[in-house]
BAKE-696627 format. One record per residue (C-alpha): residue number from 1; residue in three letters; x, z, y. Coordinates in pm, whole numbers, always signed. Layout:
BEGIN
{NUM,'ALA',{X,Z,Y}}
...
//
This chain:
BEGIN
{1,'MET',{-648,-2104,+1961}}
{2,'ALA',{-727,-1802,+2171}}
{3,'ILE',{-718,-1768,+2545}}
{4,'GLY',{-430,-1550,+2662}}
{5,'ARG',{-430,-1303,+2952}}
{6,'ALA',{-343,-1572,+3202}}
{7,'GLY',{-628,-1789,+3078}}
{8,'LEU',{-396,-2012,+2875}}
{9,'GLU',{-448,-2104,+2515}}
{10,'VAL',{-211,-1910,+2291}}
{11,'PRO',{-117,-2106,+1979}}
{12,'GLY',{-136,-1925,+1647}}
{13,'THR',{-364,-1644,+1761}}
{14,'ALA',{-712,-1559,+1648}}
{15,'PRO',{-996,-1568,+1901}}
{16,'LEU',{-1080,-1238,+2070}}
{17,'THR',{-813,-1026,+1904}}
{18,'GLY',{-496,-1186,+2039}}
{19,'ARG',{-339,-1110,+1700}}
{20,'PRO',{-151,-1373,+1505}}
{21,'ALA',{-402,-1588,+1317}}
{22,'ASN',{-251,-1500,+980}}
{23,'THR',{-259,-1122,+1035}}
{24,'VAL',{-464,-938,+775}}
{25,'ASP',{-671,-652,+917}}
{26,'ILE',{-625,-368,+669}}
{27,'ARG',{-654,+5,+718}}
{28,'LEU',{-606,+304,+495}}
{29,'ALA',{-879,+563,+469}}
{30,'PRO',{-911,+893,+285}}
{31,'VAL',{-1090,+908,-46}}
{32,'THR',{-1430,+1071,+9}}
{33,'LYS',{-1738,+1149,-198}}
{34,'ALA',{-1897,+840,-42}}
{35,'ASN',{-1624,+598,-154}}
{36,'ARG',{-1493,+765,-472}}
{37,'ALA',{-1716,+561,-707}}
{38,'LEU',{-1616,+237,-533}}
{39,'VAL',{-1247,+325,-577}}
{40,'ALA',{-1301,+406,-945}}
{41,'SER',{-1478,+72,-996}}
{42,'LEU',{-1193,-142,-861}}
{43,'GLU',{-1042,-366,-1127}}
{44,'LEU',{-712,-533,-1194}}
{45,'ALA',{-676,-878,-1343}}
{46,'PRO',{-661,-857,-1725}}
{47,'ASP',{-286,-933,-1730}}
{48,'GLN',{-221,-645,-1485}}
{49,'VAL',{-412,-364,-1660}}
{50,'ASP',{-103,-226,-1834}}
{51,'PHE',{+91,-204,-1508}}
{52,'VAL',{-105,+71,-1326}}
{53,'ALA',{-294,+383,-1432}}
{54,'SER',{-668,+363,-1381}}
{55,'ASN',{-804,+471,-1045}}
{56,'ALA',{-1034,+721,-1219}}
{57,'GLU',{-726,+886,-1376}}
{58,'SER',{-546,+881,-1043}}
{59,'LEU',{-840,+1042,-860}}
{60,'LYS',{-857,+1312,-1125}}
{61,'GLU',{-483,+1371,-1089}}
{62,'ALA',{-515,+1392,-711}}
{63,'ARG',{-762,+1680,-740}}
{64,'SER',{-501,+1897,-913}}
{65,'ASP',{-188,+1780,-727}}
{66,'ARG',{-170,+1926,-377}}
{67,'ASP',{+105,+1681,-278}}
{68,'ALA',{-96,+1372,-376}}
{69,'ARG',{-225,+1164,-88}}
{70,'PRO',{-484,+917,-221}}
{71,'ARG',{-583,+636,+14}}
{72,'VAL',{-850,+368,+3}}
{73,'VAL',{-739,+23,+115}}
{74,'MET',{-1010,-112,+344}}
{75,'ALA',{-1058,-469,+470}}
{76,'GLY',{-1318,-426,+739}}
{77,'ASP',{-1590,-219,+571}}
{78,'ARG',{-1497,-332,+218}}
{79,'VAL',{-1302,-123,-33}}
{80,'VAL',{-1039,-365,-167}}
{81,'GLY',{-771,-140,-313}}
{82,'PHE',{-627,+200,-377}}
{83,'LEU',{-291,+367,-343}}
{84,'MET',{-153,+715,-378}}
{85,'TYR',{+171,+870,-266}}
{86,'GLU',{+331,+1208,-223}}
{87,'ALA',{+547,+1329,+62}}
{88,'PRO',{+616,+1701,+11}}
{89,'ASP',{+694,+1892,+329}}
{90,'ASP',{+1013,+2030,+175}}
{91,'ASP',{+1160,+1692,+78}}
{92,'ASP',{+1289,+1388,+269}}
{93,'GLU',{+1162,+1146,+3}}
{94,'ALA',{+812,+1007,-33}}
{95,'ARG',{+705,+846,-357}}
{96,'ILE',{+437,+579,-388}}
{97,'TYR',{+311,+605,-743}}
{98,'ARG',{-19,+417,-743}}
{99,'PHE',{-82,+88,-570}}
{100,'MET',{-341,-174,-654}}
{101,'ILE',{-562,-438,-498}}
{102,'ASP',{-885,-530,-677}}
{103,'ARG',{-861,-860,-864}}
{104,'ALA',{-1134,-1017,-650}}
{105,'TRP',{-929,-954,-335}}
{106,'GLN',{-580,-1047,-455}}
{107,'GLY',{-391,-1336,-301}}
{108,'ARG',{-516,-1273,+53}}
{109,'GLY',{-224,-1071,+188}}
{110,'TYR',{-400,-736,+146}}
{111,'GLY',{-124,-590,-70}}
{112,'LYS',{+146,-674,+182}}
{113,'ALA',{-64,-541,+470}}
{114,'ALA',{-151,-220,+281}}
{115,'LEU',{+214,-163,+197}}
{116,'ARG',{+301,-196,+567}}
{117,'GLN',{+24,+50,+654}}
{118,'VAL',{+134,+313,+403}}
{119,'LEU',{+499,+280,+506}}
{120,'ASP',{+394,+330,+871}}
{121,'GLU',{+187,+633,+771}}
{122,'ILE',{+478,+781,+575}}
{123,'ALA',{+727,+716,+856}}
{124,'GLY',{+486,+883,+1098}}
{125,'LEU',{+511,+1208,+903}}
{126,'GLY',{+850,+1255,+1066}}
{127,'HIS',{+1041,+1423,+782}}
{128,'ILE',{+1079,+1135,+539}}
{129,'SER',{+1403,+931,+532}}
{130,'HIS',{+1332,+714,+228}}
{131,'VAL',{+1048,+599,+8}}
{132,'SER',{+1065,+526,-363}}
{133,'ILE',{+827,+330,-578}}
{134,'CYS',{+815,+266,-952}}
{135,'TYR',{+673,-35,-1131}}
{136,'GLU',{+683,-201,-1469}}
{137,'PRO',{+985,-435,-1487}}
{138,'GLU',{+758,-717,-1613}}
{139,'ASN',{+543,-695,-1300}}
{140,'GLU',{+695,-983,-1106}}
{141,'ALA',{+429,-974,-832}}
{142,'ALA',{+514,-610,-758}}
{143,'ARG',{+888,-683,-767}}
{144,'ARG',{+848,-967,-512}}
{145,'LEU',{+621,-760,-285}}
{146,'TYR',{+852,-458,-277}}
{147,'ARG',{+1169,-666,-243}}
{148,'ALA',{+1015,-851,+53}}
{149,'ALA',{+943,-513,+216}}
{150,'GLY',{+1308,-411,+181}}
{151,'PHE',{+1298,-198,-134}}
{152,'LEU',{+1616,-212,-342}}
{153,'GLU',{+1601,-172,-718}}
{154,'GLU',{+1800,+125,-850}}
{155,'GLY',{+1740,+92,-1224}}
{156,'LEU',{+1499,+215,-1488}}
{157,'ASP',{+1363,+569,-1507}}
{158,'GLU',{+1313,+772,-1827}}
{159,'ASP',{+978,+597,-1886}}
{160,'GLY',{+1129,+248,-1858}}
{161,'GLU',{+983,+180,-1513}}
{162,'MET',{+1190,+19,-1240}}
{163,'ILE',{+1271,+252,-949}}
{164,'ALA',{+1312,+92,-608}}
{165,'ASP',{+1402,+270,-285}}
{166,'LEU',{+1355,+192,+81}}
{167,'VAL',{+1556,+372,+350}}
{168,'LEU',{+1341,+421,+658}}
{169,'PRO',{+1492,+348,+1001}}
{170,'ALA',{+1630,+659,+1170}}
{171,'ASP',{+1383,+628,+1459}}
{172,'GLY',{+1091,+664,+1213}}
{173,'ARG',{+960,+309,+1267}}
//
């Protein structure tokens, strides 16, 4: 238990931070020359490899796509994942089209926390009213994660991937 402002113990909070004890501290950072190789070296579990394009391919794609916004998922000073989205200035839809947590860091809540972070970042842009995401229909972990965040499945796209959409609150939060 942590000590609250009034000097009382606050159940369920971590010492020093005052945050709930189960809160995962994740932040998104830009891809840089310094972390590019670490991002490219992240790995999925063997049964997940067919679900997401490689990070090396995604980083290459980001160099030629001016709308791509690649982000490193950081847990403290560790690179634990990667995601990429686009949110063109002339559109009210953002699209998350890469999202992965390294296999060594899965099961710790990092995916859920990173999804919250990217949705907050997208909402903060101010011009986006909804966010879409695509995933392989067989990817049950992705389906559960996105459903828990409020995404609603809309059906399969031309490539056979499930499209899910999330309407952002009107106040941008």
